[in-house]
N, C-alpha and C positions, 0 to 999 in steps of 0.2 A: 504494500500500499503505500502510496506517497504520504510524506507527512508535514503538517503543519504544529507549532509551536505557540501554544498559548501561555500567555504573562498572567499569572493568577496572585493578585496581590491583596486577595481578603475583600474585593468590592462587589458585592452584590452574585447575584444567581448567573452561575456560568454553566449550569448542568445541557441548560437547552442549547446553548452555541454545541457544546460538544455534540451532541446528540444531532444537530442538523451537519455539522460537519461529517460526522461518521458515517451521515445518510449520503451523503455526496459521495462515498468512498475514500477518506482521507482518513487516515491514523492522527489522531490527537498526540500530543507528548507536550508535558509541564515544562517550563522552565523554574525552576527551583531555585535559582542564585542568579546574582547579576552576570557571573561568569558564563552562565550558560547562553544567554542574550547572544552574545556575537556565532554561537554553534547553530543558529535556528539558520534554516534558509526560507522560511515565511513566518512571519510572527504576526499574531493578532492582540491586540492591548483591549480586552473587555473592559468594563465599568459600569455601575447602576448605583446611582444616589448622589449624595452632596459629595461638589467639587472640593472641597476643603479637607473633608475626611480620606477620600479616595487619594488625593494628590499626595498627602500628608504620608499616609500606608505606604504609598508608590516611594517617596524618599528615604523614608525612613529604611525601608528594605534595599535602598541602595542602587534604585533601578536608573536613577534619572540620565546619566552619562552614559551607561552602556545602550538605553534607549535612543538615544539622542544620534549613538555613534551609528546603529543599527540603520538610521533612519538614511543615515548619509551616506550608507554603505552601497546603496541602489537595491537591496535585497526588497523583497513585496512586502512590505508593512501595511496592515490593517488597525484602523482604533474604531471603535464601536460606543456610541454613547458617551460616558465620560472619558473612553479613549479619543474622541475626536476632543471633545473640550480639552485634555490634557495639552493636546497643541500649539492651545493659543498661549498667550501670556499671560491671561488669568481671567477670572471671573468675580462679577460683583455678589456673587454668592458667599465667596470668601476671601475681601479684597488682598488679605494679608498673606495668600499662599498663591504661589509663584506656580504658572505652566512651565511647561517644557521650551516657551519661546520660540517654537517653530514655523509659526506663523505671527505675524504682528498685528493682532487685533484681542479684542476682551470680549466675554460672555455678557450680555444685559440680561435681567430680568423682564418677563413678559409682563407687558402694563395690564393689570387686571381690572381696570374701571368697568370693563366692558365685556370681558369674558373669562372664564375660569382658569385659573392657575392653580395646579401645575396643568399643562398642555398633554391632553394624555387622548390617545385614539390614533386613528387610520389616516395619515395625510399625504400630501404627494412628495414627490422627489424630481424637479423637471430640471432637466439639462439642455434641453433643445434648442432652448430661444434666448439664452442669454447674452451668447455673445453675436446674435443677428444669426445663427446658423441654419440650414435650411430645416433642420429636424429631422433627420435622414439617419443619425446614427442613435444608438442607446449609450451609455456610457455605463461600463461593469452592469449591464443588462437593465438598469433603471430605464421604468417606460412611465411616459405621459398617462395612460389609462389605469395604472395600476397603485395603488395605495400601501404605504407602509408604515409598521406601528412605532409610534413617537410616544414618550413619558417621559416630561422634562420639565424646569420652570424657568430657565436659563438657558440665553439664545446665542448666536453671533448675528446679529441684525446684518440683513445683506444690502451693500450699498454697490449696486451696480459699476465694476471697473477695478474695485478696490483690491478684490483677490488677483482678479483678473490678469492684472499689471505684472502680479508675481509669478503667472503662469499655470493657476490655478485654475480648474473645468469646477464650476458649481452648478448642483445642483438645489433647487430654491423650494421653499413652503412656503404658504400663505397662513395665519392665524389672525383672524379677523381684518384688520387693517396691517398688522406688521407682515411683513415678509423678511425671513430667515434662512439661514444656512442647512440645508436638510441633509446634504453630504458635500465632500469635493475630492478631487482626483488630481493626481499631478506625480508624473514619473513613476515611483513604484510605490507611491502612498495614495489609500483609500482612506477614507473615515466617512462616517456615517451618523447623523444625528438620530437617527430610527435604529431600530434592532432587527436588524436581517434576519436574526434565528426565530424572531415572535412575528414575522410577517407573512406569513403563509408560504406558499409559493411564487411570491414577487419575491421573497426576502430569500429564498433559496435560490432563485437566479443569480441575484447579485453576487450571494456566497461562490457560488459556482463560478461565474465570470473570473470573481477575483482569483480563486485559487487554481484558476486556469490561464492566468495571467492576459485575459480578455476584455482589454479595458474598452476599446471600441467596436461594435459589431452593428452590421444593416438593422434599422428598425423595424419590424415585422407591421403590416397592417394593425392598426389601433382597433380595439372591439368596440361595436356598436354599444354592447351591455352597459359602458360605463361612462358617463362623462369625464373629459379630462379636467374639467372645472377643478382649480386649487381650492383648499380649504379640507375641514375635517368633516368626516363621514359620520352620519348618523350610528353609533355604536349598538348592535344587538347581543347581548351576552345570555347564555345559555347556563340557567341554575342550577346545579345538584345538591339535594339535601342527602347526605350521605349517613348511615347508621347501621347497626349490626340488627338483623332481626333476630326472630326467637330461635332460632336454629344457628345461629353465631356467624351466619355469612353477611358480607357488607352489601348492603343494596342502596340502590335510589330509592327514596321515597316521596311523597307529599303527602302533606295536610290539610285539613280543613280547618282555619284558625288552630293550626302547629299541633294537631290531634293526628298522627300519622297511622292512628289501627281502623281496621276494617269496622264497618258497623255490625256486619253479621257474625264475623267469628274471631274478633278483636284481633287477629294477626297484623304484624307490621306490613302495611301497604309496600309490595316488592314491584318496581317498574324498570327494574335492569340493574346490570352491574354496571360501574362507576365507570370503569376504564372503557367499557365498551359504548356505552353512552357517549362520553367525552369525544370519543373518535367519530362518532356518527354526525355530533353537531358541527364538529370541525369540517367534515367533509359535507355539511351542509352552507359552510360558510359564516359559521359563529364567530363572531371578532373577539369575544373573550370566553373562556368555561370558569365557573365560579363551585367550587368544593364547599359548601357549609355541613364540616363534622356535626353530625345533632347526637353523637355518643361520645361518652365522656373519656374511655379507655382508662379511669382512674389507675387501675391498678398495672397497666403495660407499661413497661420501662421504654423510656423516650425513642431510643434507636431502634423500638421494635414496634412502632405506631402505627397502624395500618395505613393508616392515610400518606406516610411518609413512601410507603410501598404504590399507592397510589398514583401519587405524583410522580415518581421515578417513572412508571411505566406510561404514564399519560405523557409525559414531556418527551419520549423518546419518538411519538409520532405524530403529536401534535402540537404544530408550530405557532400556537396564537397564546396570547397572557393568561396564564392560570393565578387564580386567586384561592386562596385556602382559608377558610375561617373555623372557629371552634377551639377552644383550649391554647389561643395564644397568651399566655398570663404566665405567672412564676408558678412554677409545677415541682411538685414532689416527686423525685425520680426512684424508683423503688430499687434498680440496679445500682445506685449508686449512694444511695442513702441521703441524698441531698436535695436541696429547695433550689432548682435551676431557674436563673431569670430569665424574663420573658422576652429577653434579645436573643437570650442563647436559643430557646424555644424555636424562636422564628427562623435562627441562622439554619437549623437544623431542615426546617422546612425548603429555605431558599436554595439549600444546598442538593434539596431534592427535586427540584424544578419549579418551585413557586415564586411566579415575581410579584405578587404582592402579597400580604397577609389581611384578615379581616378581623377585627377586635370589636366585641359586644359586649356584655356584661360589663366586664373590667373596665370598660370608656364611660360607663355610666357612673361609677365610683369615682373614676379620675376625675371626671366632670363635679360632683359633688364636691370633692377634696380641693377644686380648682375655686370654687365659689365659698366655699369656706374657710380659704387662706386669704382671701381678698385677691383672687386671681393671682395668684402667685405660681410661678412654674418651679417645678422641684429638678426637674430633670431626671425624675427617677420613675416615673409612670413607664408601662410599655409601650405607648406611644410616644413619647420622647426619647428615650432611649433607641427604639428602634428607627425611628425616622431622623436620628442624628446620624447614625450607621447607615441605614442604606435610602434617605431620600423620603421627602414627605409623600413622594408618588406609592410607595412600597408600602405605604398605610392606609387601609380603610378601615372606616368604621361603621359597623353594622347597628342600624338605628330600628327596634321595635316599638313604635308606637301605638296608640290607640285614644279614639275620641273619648272627652269626656263633656257631655254638652251642658251648659249653661245659658240661663234666661238673658243675661247680660253681662255686658263686660267689666261692668263694676263685681259682679257675683266671684271674679277670683282675679289673681295680682297676677297669672300667666297669659303667654301670648294666645289671644284669641284669634280666630278666624271669623268671619259673618258667613255662616254657611249657605246653602242652597239646599241641602239635606237636613231636614228639621229632625230634632232630637224626639225621643219617645212622647214628652209634653208640650211639642211644639216649640221647643227651643230654638232659637234663630241663632244660636253662638256656640262654637266649641272651641276646647284647647285638647292638644295631643299628647297625653301623658306617658314618659317614657317608662318602658317595662325592661326585666333582666330575666333571666333562667328560662328562654324560651316562651317568655309572655306571661309565666306562671306568677310572677310579682311586680306589683306596680311602684314606681316611685312618685314623689313629690317634684317633679323634674319635668320640664315641659321640653318638646323636641328643638324648639329654638334654641333653648337656654343651653343644650345638648351641644348640638352641631358647632354654636359659637364656642363653646368650651375645647371641643375636641379640634378645632380649625388651630385655634391659640395654641392647644398643645403638640401640635406639628401634623396632626392627620393631614393624608392628603386627597380622598376622595370618601364621599358619604353614600353609603348601601341604606338607602331609604326603603325601607319596609313600612307594611300597616296591618296590621292584627286584623283591624275591620273587614278589610279587601281580600287577606288572602285565603286562598281557594274559592272564591267567590264568582271567578271568570268575568267579572263584572266593569272590569277597565280600572285601571290607574286612580287613585285617591288625587286627584287636578288640585285640588285645595289647599292639600298638605304639600305639596311637590313645590307650589307658588311658593308657598311660606318659606319654607326651608333655602329654597332659590335664592330669596329675597334675604337672607340670611347670612350667607356666607359665600365666599369668592371661591372656594375649591370645587370641583366638579361633585355631581351628584347624579347618581343612579337609580332613577323610578323602578322600584320593586314592589309585586303585591297584588293581583287583579288581573292580569294580563289574559284574555280566555280566546283572543283572535287578533287577527294582523290590525285589524282598525283601530284596537285599542293602542296600539304603537303610533299609528298614522295621527290618532288623538291626542297622545300626548307629547308627541314632536311639535305639533302642531298649535296645541293650546299653552304651553309652559316654555322655559328654555333650559329645560333638563338637558344634560349632557349624553344620557345612554338611558336605555331601559332592558329590561331583565324579565325572561320569560321562565317558567319552570313548566309546568302541570301540563297547559297545551302542547309541549314538545315532548314531553315524555309519553305521553298519552297517543301520540301519533297524531293528535287533532290537526295540528299545524307542522309544519317544518321553517327552519330557518329561513330557509332558502325562500318559500313562499312568501314570509313575511316581508322580506327585502325587497321582493318582487312588487306586492302592494305598496310599500313604502315608496319605492322608484316613479309606480304610476301614479302617487299621491305628489309627485314633486319631490323627494327628499333625495338627498344624495347619499347612497350607499356603496359599502365595499363590494364590488363580485368577487366571487369564487374563483379562483383560477388553478388549471390542473397542476398537479405537482411536476416540477423538472425533472 
């Protein structure tokens, strides 16, 4: 097998990158010391998360000068995400930490006055028009009718001609009114702000072209199935609730207001096997897959957690982002007889193939402490420690609110909404109470208080469930979604209630939510992800098309 070297400096999920490279027929070897760098023939520098954390790790390990020497040697070099950012002089994320300085420019934070930050989702990487070229060539397989997966808060603003004068070919993407560098190439160097290993077949094509040294290729006819318009697509996420059934098998299930047992025989509802279901949704064009572990596995040694194996198997063939929720907290490990910090638990999941972790009940506890301490940040909560190490985009907070009706706004100190769906006594207002323990315990904390707190603590995304809507197939709670979107700047995923494709069209047209999630309607085979996307496209929404594997 041909061989490619990866430089691992403890900077995020790299298992999916290894899987993607191996699928293309290459062998991966690790650079374990600075002395190993010059021995590589092809070197890839991955990285996920916080610029300062990653570059500090990189420098402390002694890799700065060897990496710069390798780039100067003319041998193929690729940087991914923070690996791209490292090539620049620095970043506004951590002004005190320097980059490699290979490129004379700096990263700036996205303006979040009109859009969600982090920038999460599928966007363009267009190289065909920046220097007035005719558009008949692709650069390392990047095409204007493909979309690629991005997840970042800081980017290099694109200023036409600035990078090109130094010989760089630049691929750009647009987020709102901001145009930024999505990828760049020059000589032996390719760097992508997007994650090719998480960009499905389009990303596989980029990796293949780089590994084969095919910088410029004829551009094939563009697909009529996808608009070449720049910008973020509508994300459709498939969610799998996973738990043990009564026979001890791991199954995908779905509940009605979180009750996952059948009414006739009280057995756990079994809708399939998690790895097989995830593969099915990937092939249908799901933009992300989320696993929610709803079995505690309290007596299982951490290294043997069943969800770790689910992630390992899924990430070997599913090349879109994977989120894991459930059990991301300080946890007692029976094998080592010690309490393992939440950051260490999250790291196990990242190393097994997860790109994001979802925190539920513990986020409510952290929010309560945040308000009790007069909004002080301790730096010790799971949200804070994981966000500091892996970046805000790696931390999702899963929120489980339910409606509490009141006759007037004066009847409660909580954030209320005027509702179109009156309460049992004709109440015209409601507030959303947060719950924990799978909805079994209600807290005196409203949803706006919770999401505001976790955003301040460092969460990068909200998974917004709704107990009242769960399992009803009646559509998303648009009033709840609007209330939460108005309160935070981080992305929000609409969840609970989807029963058909029109519900997705409705939530995207009537709110400014960033993504929408479906579960039961997909598990039962009533709708496919592909059918939902086709419906959205007919209704004028921009979606990512599914591309055949390379």
